[in-house]
C-alpha positions in Angstrom: 0.0 0.0 0.0 1.4 3.4 -1.0 2.0 5.7 2.0 0.9 9.4 2.1 4.6 10.4 1.7 5.0 8.2 -1.3 1.8 9.4 -2.8 2.9 13.0 -2.5 6.3 12.1 -4.0 4.7 10.2 -6.9 2.2 13.0 -7.6 5.0 15.6 -7.7 7.0 13.5 -10.1 4.0 12.8 -12.4 3.1 16.4 -12.6 6.7 17.5 -13.1 7.1 14.9 -15.9 4.0 16.3 -17.7 5.5 19.7 -17.2 8.8 18.7 -18.8 7.0 16.9 -21.6 5.0 20.0 -22.3 8.1 22.2 -22.3 9.8 19.8 -24.7 6.8 19.6 -26.9 6.3 23.4 -26.9 10.0 24.1 -27.5 10.0 22.4 -30.9 6.7 23.5 -32.3 7.8 27.0 -33.4 10.9 25.7 -35.2 9.6 22.4 -36.7 8.4 24.0 -39.9 11.7 25.8 -40.4 13.6 22.5 -39.8 11.6 20.7 -42.4 12.1 23.5 -44.9 15.9 23.5 -44.0 16.2 19.7 -44.6 14.0 19.4 -47.7 14.3 22.8 -49.3 10.5 23.1 -49.8 7.8 25.8 -49.5 5.7 26.3 -46.3 2.7 24.7 -48.1 4.8 21.6 -48.9 6.4 21.6 -45.4 2.8 21.6 -43.9 2.1 18.3 -45.6 5.4 16.8 -44.6 4.8 17.9 -41.0 1.4 16.2 -41.1 3.0 12.9 -42.1 5.5 13.3 -39.3 2.7 13.7 -36.8 0.8 10.8 -38.3 3.9 8.6 -37.8 4.0 9.4 -34.1 0.3 8.6 -33.9 0.5 5.4 -35.8 3.1 3.9 -33.4 1.1 5.2 -30.4 -2.0 3.6 -31.7 -0.3 0.2 -32.2 1.7 0.3 -28.9 -0.7 2.2 -26.5 -2.6 -0.9 -25.3 0.6 -2.9 -25.0 2.2 -0.2 -22.8 -1.0 0.1 -20.7 -1.3 -3.6 -20.1 2.4 -3.8 -19.2 1.6 -1.1 -16.6 -1.2 -3.2 -15.2 1.0 -6.2 -15.0 4.4 -4.9 -13.9 3.5 -1.5 -12.4 3.5 2.1 -13.4 7.1 2.8 -12.4 9.0 0.8 -15.1 6.6 1.8 -17.8 7.0 5.5 -16.9 10.8 5.4 -16.8 11.0 3.6 -20.1 8.7 6.2 -21.6 10.9 9.0 -20.3 14.0 7.4 -21.8 12.4 7.0 -25.2 11.1 10.6 -25.1 14.7 11.8 -24.6 16.0 9.6 -27.4 13.3 10.9 -29.7 14.5 14.5 -29.3 18.2 13.6 -29.6 17.6 11.9 -32.9 15.5 14.8 -34.2 18.1 17.3 -33.2 20.9 15.3 -34.9 18.8 14.5 -38.0 20.9 14.7 -41.2 17.8 14.1 -43.3 14.1 14.2 -43.0 13.9 10.4 -42.4 15.4 10.8 -39.0 12.5 13.0 -37.9 10.2 10.1 -38.8 12.4 7.6 -36.9 12.4 9.9 -33.8 8.7 10.3 -33.8 8.1 6.6 -34.3 10.2 5.9 -31.1 8.3 8.5 -29.2 5.0 7.3 -30.4 5.7 3.6 -29.6 7.4 4.0 -26.2 7.6 7.6 -25.2 4.0 8.7 -24.9 3.7 10.1 -21.4 0.0 10.8 -20.8 -1.2 7.2 -20.6 1.2 6.2 -17.8 0.6 9.6 -16.1 -3.2 9.3 -16.1 -3.0 5.7 -14.9 -0.8 6.6 -12.0 -3.1 9.5 -11.1 -6.1 7.2 -11.2 -4.3 4.8 -8.9 -3.9 7.6 -6.3 -7.4 9.1 -6.6 -10.9 8.3 -5.5 -13.7 8.3 -8.1 -14.9 11.7 -6.9 -11.4 13.3 -7.3 -10.3 11.8 -10.6 -11.5 14.7 -12.8 -9.6 17.1 -10.5 -6.5 14.8 -10.7 -6.7 14.7 -14.4 -7.1 18.4 -14.3 -3.8 18.8 -12.4 -2.2 16.8 -15.2 -3.7 19.3 -17.7 -2.5 22.2 -15.5 1.0 20.9 -15.5 0.9 20.6 -19.3 -0.4 24.2 -19.5 2.3 25.6 -17.3 5.0 23.8 -19.4 3.3 25.3 -22.5 3.8 28.7 -21.0 7.5 28.3 -21.0 8.2 25.8 -23.9 7.0 27.8 -27.0 8.4 31.1 -25.8 11.7 29.3 -25.1 11.6 27.6 -28.5 11.0 30.8 -30.3 13.9 32.4 -28.5 16.3 29.4 -29.0 15.3 29.2 -32.6 17.3 32.3 -33.3 20.5 30.3 -32.5 19.6 27.4 -34.8 16.6 25.2 -35.6 18.2 22.2 -33.8 19.0 23.8 -30.4 15.4 23.4 -29.1 15.5 19.7 -29.8 18.7 19.2 -27.8 17.3 21.2 -24.9 14.1 19.1 -24.9 16.1 15.9 -25.0 18.4 17.0 -22.1 15.4 17.9 -19.9 13.9 14.4 -20.6 17.1 12.6 -19.7 17.5 14.7 -16.5 13.9 13.9 -15.5 14.5 10.2 -16.1 17.3 10.4 -13.5 15.1 12.2 -11.1 12.3 9.7 -11.5 14.6 6.8 -10.9 15.0 8.0 -7.3 11.7 9.9 -6.7 9.0 7.8 -8.3 7.5 4.9 -6.2 5.2 2.3 -7.5 1.6 3.6 -7.4 -0.5 0.4 -8.2 -1.1 -1.9 -5.2 0.4 -5.4 -5.6 -3.0 -7.0 -5.3 -4.4 -4.8 -8.1 -1.8 -6.1 -10.7 -3.2 -8.6 -13.1 -1.7 -11.2 -15.5 -0.6 -9.9 -18.9 -2.8 -11.0 -21.8 -1.6 -10.6 -25.4 -5.2 -10.7 -26.6 -5.9 -7.4 -24.7 -2.5 -5.8 -25.5 -3.5 -4.5 -28.9 -6.1 -1.9 -30.0 -8.7 -4.4 -31.2 -8.3 -6.6 -28.2 -8.6 -3.7 -25.8 -11.7 -2.4 -27.6 -13.4 -5.8 -27.4 -12.4 -6.3 -23.7 -13.4 -2.8 -22.6 -16.5 -3.0 -24.7 -17.8 -5.5 -22.1 -18.0 -2.7 -19.6 -21.5 -1.1 -19.4 -21.9 2.4 -20.9 -18.2 2.8 -21.6 -18.3 2.6 -25.4 -20.6 5.7 -25.8 -18.1 7.8 -23.8 -15.3 6.3 -25.8 -16.9 7.5 -29.0 -17.1 11.0 -27.4 -13.5 10.8 -26.4 -12.4 9.8 -29.9 -14.3 12.5 -31.8 -13.3 15.2 -29.4 -9.6 14.2 -29.7 -10.0 14.3 -33.5 -11.4 17.8 -33.3 -9.0 19.1 -30.7 -6.0 17.7 -32.6 -6.2 20.7 -34.9 -3.9 22.6 -32.5 -0.8 20.4 -32.2 -1.2 19.3 -35.8 -1.7 22.5 -37.7 -1.2 25.6 -35.5 2.6 26.1 -36.3 1.8 25.9 -40.0 -1.6 27.7 -39.9 -0.5 30.8 -38.0 2.3 31.8 -40.4 -0.1 31.3 -43.3 -3.1 33.0 -41.8 -1.4 35.8 -39.8 2.1 36.1 -41.3 3.7 35.2 -38.0 7.3 34.1 -37.6 8.5 31.5 -35.1 8.6 34.0 -32.2 5.0 35.0 -32.7 4.0 31.4 -32.9 5.8 30.8 -29.7 4.1 33.8 -28.0 0.7 32.6 -29.1 1.4 29.1 -27.7 2.6 30.7 -24.5 -0.8 32.4 -24.2 -2.4 29.1 -24.7 -0.3 27.6 -21.9 -1.2 30.4 -19.5 -4.9 30.0 -20.2 -4.8 26.2 -19.9 -2.9 26.3 -16.7 -5.2 28.7 -15.0 -8.4 26.9 -16.1 -7.1 23.5 -15.2 -5.8 24.6 -11.8 -8.6 27.0 -10.8 -11.8 26.3 -12.7 -12.3 22.7 -13.6 -12.6 21.4 -10.1 -15.3 24.0 -9.4 -17.1 23.3 -12.7 -17.2 19.6 -12.2 -18.2 19.9 -8.5 -21.1 22.2 -9.4 -22.6 20.8 -12.7 -20.8 17.4 -13.1 -18.4 16.0 -15.6 -20.9 15.7 -18.5 -22.2 19.3 -18.4 -18.6 20.6 -18.0 -17.6 18.8 -21.2 -20.7 20.1 -23.0 -19.8 23.7 -22.0 -16.1 23.2 -23.0 -16.8 21.8 -26.4 -19.4 24.5 -27.2 -16.8 27.1 -26.5 -14.4 25.2 -28.8 -16.8 25.2 -31.7 -17.3 29.0 -31.5 -13.5 29.5 -31.4 -12.8 27.2 -34.3 -15.3 29.1 -36.4 -13.6 32.4 -35.5 -10.2 31.1 -36.4 -11.6 29.8 -39.7 -13.3 33.0 -40.7 -11.2 35.9 -39.4 -7.5 36.7 -40.3 -6.8 39.2 -37.6 -3.7 38.3 -35.5 -4.9 40.3 -32.6 -8.2 38.5 -32.4 -6.3 35.2 -32.6 -4.0 36.2 -29.6 -7.1 37.2 -27.6 -8.7 33.8 -28.3 -5.4 32.1 -27.2 -5.9 33.7 -23.8 -9.2 32.0 -23.3 -8.6 28.8 -25.2 -8.0 27.0 -21.9 -11.8 26.8 -21.5 -11.7 24.1 -24.2 -9.3 22.1 -22.0 -11.9 21.2 -19.4 -13.5 18.7 -21.8 -10.7 16.2 -21.8 -10.3 15.7 -18.0 -14.1 15.5 -17.7 -14.5 12.9 -20.4 -11.5 11.0 -19.1 -13.0 10.9 -15.6 -16.3 9.7 -17.1 -14.5 6.8 -18.6 -12.3 6.1 -15.6 -15.4 6.0 -13.4 -16.9 3.3 -15.5 -13.7 1.1 -15.4 -12.5 -1.2 -12.5 -9.3 -0.2 -10.7 -7.3 -3.1 -12.0 -8.0 -2.0 -15.6 -7.1 1.6 -15.3 -3.8 1.1 -17.1 -5.6 -0.8 -19.9 -8.1 2.0 -20.2 -5.4 4.7 -20.4 -3.6 2.6 -23.0 -6.8 2.2 -25.0 -7.4 6.0 -24.7 -3.9 6.5 -25.9 -4.7 4.4 -29.0 -7.9 6.3 -29.6 -6.0 9.6 -29.3 -3.4 8.2 -31.6 -6.0 7.1 -34.2 -7.4 10.6 -34.1 -3.9 12.0 -34.4 -3.3 9.8 -37.5 -6.4 11.1 -39.2 -5.9 14.7 -38.1 -2.7 15.6 -40.0 -4.1 14.1 -43.2 -7.4 16.0 -42.7 -6.2 19.3 -41.3 -2.7 19.7 -42.8 -3.9 18.2 -46.0 -6.7 20.8 -46.3 -4.3 23.6 -45.3 -1.7 22.6 -47.8 -4.2 22.3 -50.6 -6.1 25.6 -49.9 -2.8 27.5 -49.7 -1.4 26.0 -52.9 -1.7 27.2 -56.5 -3.9 24.2 -57.3 -6.7 25.4 -55.0 -9.7 27.1 -56.8 -9.7 29.7 -54.0 -7.5 30.5 -51.0 -9.0 29.5 -47.7 -6.4 29.3 -44.9 -9.1 28.7 -42.3 -10.2 25.4 -43.9 -8.8 23.1 -41.2 -10.5 25.0 -38.4 -13.8 24.9 -40.3 -13.5 21.1 -40.5 -12.6 20.9 -36.8 -15.7 22.9 -35.9 -17.9 20.4 -37.9 -16.2 17.4 -36.3 -16.7 18.9 -32.8 -20.4 19.0 -33.2 -20.5 15.2 -33.1 -19.2 14.7 -29.5 -21.3 17.7 -28.3 -24.4 15.9 -29.6 -23.4 12.6 -28.1 -22.8 14.2 -24.7 -26.3 15.7 -24.8 -28.0 12.4 -25.3 -25.8 10.1 -23.2 -27.2 9.1 -19.8 -25.2 10.2 -16.7 -23.6 7.6 -14.5 -26.2 6.3 -12.0 -23.9 7.2 -9.1 -23.0 10.7 -10.2 -24.7 13.7 -11.8 -22.0 13.9 -14.5 
């Protein structure tokens, strides 16, 4: 049984890891388009499409490996899975920073997708240490840690980019390796020995996890909501670094500043608002409100080309971030404690499937509608598509029945 002291230590490490992950992720976003252009000698429109394929590579390997990693966590514990993920995360950035050609960016993203995805192990560990009533708040803390890292990462990436497009990758990799060392000493096992279960290959793949989790009552409806929202919300990590220069004429520094605004907004909402929202109206209604805000903002990004309006929206975009912890908590509430790792692995695969589709959908449309082949120029096309996609989970949330033991 984990002690209170170990629980506090584990919570600190999980949140710090998400923070480091977010810093690393944010550092590279402003310079990734420039690195692709540097390696391939292509236009921004062409780099947008290549960036989409790089994102899809990460997602493909996360989709294939997510349930395996989650099941390994249920069998052997969160600690070894977490540490391996951190190590792979660092290797990913080192390879991308050293890349002599574009293929190395694909190799690095494949390693990170297969083994270095942090959110699944992090959410499983937080679920281990939380009661049913506190899980939305715990997942909100994970979101807050990500938001705080996103305050620092993009701004730092935009600044470091002045010294070379590869410097941000080396900084991100170094932070990941240092965090691995910290975790080796600071992170205890969070799952109780009696909660571990035998490893089953039939459940350690996306289809097997779907069939097994499909046996749980009322889970698949929420899973569909989770997937469609992930597909819609993937517009930001997939396209923003390419969309903003095309729509607003921003350079990497302005992209970094805008993402820093997103980080500030996300951190404040996750730390200060989501607990109050869920406590007052429940998880389901919180998600409904959050996705409704997202649809309005997607439409504004699609239809208006004012950079100042975009920056203002970046300051309130955190309101969209309440949807994911709420939906995640709805799913976690419907899943037994000894299957939380499997659930988070399955969620990782669904997120990865959405992230595979998103670059082709969003970057593909952005590349086409900014190219000479398009019948007319429409830079906002990917956000228009994202708004349409987001209507589906909003509708499903409105018709799904709440959990019998909870108002959300």
